[in-house]
C-alpha positions in Angstrom: 22.7 283.3 132.9 25.9 282.4 131.3 26.3 279.7 133.9 22.9 278.4 132.9 23.7 278.5 129.3 27.0 276.7 130.0 25.2 274.1 131.9 22.7 273.5 129.2 25.4 273.4 126.4 27.4 271.0 128.6 24.4 268.8 129.3 23.4 269.1 125.6 26.9 268.1 124.6 26.9 265.1 126.9 23.6 263.9 125.8 24.5 264.5 122.2 27.7 262.6 122.7 25.7 259.8 124.2 23.1 259.8 121.4 25.8 259.9 118.7 27.4 257.0 120.6 24.1 255.0 120.6 23.5 255.8 116.9 27.1 254.8 116.1 26.7 251.5 118.0 23.4 250.8 116.2 24.9 251.5 112.9 27.8 249.2 113.7 25.5 246.5 114.8 23.5 246.9 111.6 26.8 246.7 109.6 27.9 243.7 111.5 24.4 242.0 110.9 24.8 242.8 107.2 28.4 241.4 107.3 27.3 238.3 109.1 24.4 237.8 106.8 26.6 238.1 103.8 29.2 235.8 105.3 26.4 233.3 106.1 25.1 233.5 102.5 28.7 233.1 101.2 29.2 230.0 103.4 25.9 228.5 102.3 26.6 229.1 98.6 30.1 227.5 99.2 28.4 224.6 101.0 25.9 224.2 98.2 28.6 224.2 95.6 30.6 221.7 97.5 27.6 219.5 98.0 26.9 219.7 94.3 30.5 218.9 93.4 30.4 216.0 95.8 27.1 214.8 94.5 28.5 215.0 90.9 31.6 213.1 91.8 29.4 210.6 93.6 27.2 210.2 90.5 30.2 209.9 88.3 31.7 207.2 90.5 28.3 205.4 90.7 28.0 205.6 86.8 31.4 204.3 86.6 30.9 201.4 89.0 27.6 200.6 87.2 29.3 200.4 83.8 32.0 198.2 85.3 29.4 195.9 86.8 27.3 195.7 83.6 30.6 194.8 81.7 31.4 192.1 84.1 27.8 190.7 84.0 28.0 190.6 80.2 31.3 188.9 80.5 29.9 186.4 83.0 26.9 185.7 80.8 29.0 185.2 77.8 31.2 182.9 79.7 28.2 181.0 81.0 27.0 180.6 77.4 30.4 179.3 76.3 30.6 176.8 79.2 27.0 175.6 78.5 27.8 175.0 74.9 31.1 173.2 75.8 29.2 170.9 78.2 26.5 170.1 75.7 29.1 169.3 73.1 30.8 166.9 75.6 27.5 165.4 76.5 26.8 164.8 72.8 30.2 163.3 72.3 29.6 160.9 75.2 26.4 159.7 73.7 28.0 158.9 70.3 28.6 155.2 69.8 26.7 154.2 72.9 23.8 152.8 70.9 23.1 153.2 67.3 19.3 153.6 68.1 20.0 156.7 70.2 22.3 158.1 67.5 19.8 157.6 64.8 17.0 159.1 66.8 19.2 162.1 67.9 20.2 162.7 64.3 16.6 162.4 63.1 14.8 164.8 65.5 15.5 168.1 63.7 15.0 166.8 60.2 11.6 165.2 61.3 10.3 168.3 62.8 11.6 170.4 59.8 10.0 168.1 57.3 6.6 168.0 59.3 6.4 171.8 59.5 7.2 172.1 55.8 4.6 169.6 54.8 2.0 171.4 57.0 2.9 174.7 55.4 2.6 173.2 51.8 -0.7 171.7 52.8 -2.0 174.9 54.2 -0.9 176.8 50.9 -2.5 174.2 48.7 -5.8 174.6 50.7 -5.6 178.4 50.2 -5.0 178.0 46.4 -7.9 175.6 46.2 -10.1 178.0 47.9 -9.0 180.9 45.7 -9.5 178.7 42.4 -12.8 177.5 43.7 -14.1 181.1 44.1 -13.0 181.6 40.5 -10.5 184.5 41.2 -7.6 185.3 38.8 -4.1 183.9 38.9 -2.8 187.1 40.3 -4.7 186.4 43.5 -3.3 182.8 43.6 0.2 184.4 43.3 -0.7 186.7 46.1 -1.9 183.7 48.3 1.3 181.8 47.5 3.8 184.6 48.1 2.2 186.9 50.6 4.4 189.2 52.7 4.5 186.6 55.6 5.7 183.8 53.3 8.3 186.1 51.8 9.7 186.9 55.4 9.6 183.3 56.3 11.5 182.3 53.1 14.0 185.0 53.5 14.7 184.0 57.2 15.1 180.3 56.3 17.5 181.0 53.4 19.4 183.6 55.4 19.8 181.2 58.4 20.9 178.3 56.3 23.2 180.0 53.7 24.2 182.9 55.9 25.5 180.6 58.7 27.4 178.4 56.2 29.0 181.7 54.8 29.9 183.0 58.2 31.4 179.7 59.3 33.5 179.5 56.0 34.6 183.2 56.5 35.5 182.5 60.2 37.5 179.4 59.2 39.4 181.4 56.6 40.2 184.2 59.2 41.4 181.5 61.7 43.8 180.2 59.2 45.4 183.6 58.3 48.5 184.7 60.1 47.9 187.6 62.6 50.6 190.0 61.4 50.1 189.6 57.6 51.0 193.2 56.8 54.5 193.3 58.5 
């Protein structure tokens, strides 16, 4: 009986060792799977961070290039405007003295248009005043017709254009005559 008991204990020990080995291997596999999963998540997180960093750098480079291109475009547009003005002035200089009729016509176009529009404006205002007086309204209404908000804006724009441009040109002429390093 002790032989049978020894055999059962030996068999149980060998089976127990095998079962323990299987459990141990399963545990190791599970641990390895957890490690690989954690490593994969870490690699994915690092890849996402690298991708975001690369995207941010790309966006910064794109924005920088866009700003440079916009600045170049503004410079080209400004240079084009300057070149166009120079060509127009040279063209006008070439026309001077060619014939007196062309000179007189060229000199009279803007004043003619200005006087025509001004006379139309005055005629329109006279008609409005006539209509207000005809309907027997007060003089305050006449003043409101003459100097309505649109007329005030129009007059302020005209006065600002004529006298502002003269002031600016006189100021820029003065600045052009002053030495650059006047405080040294």
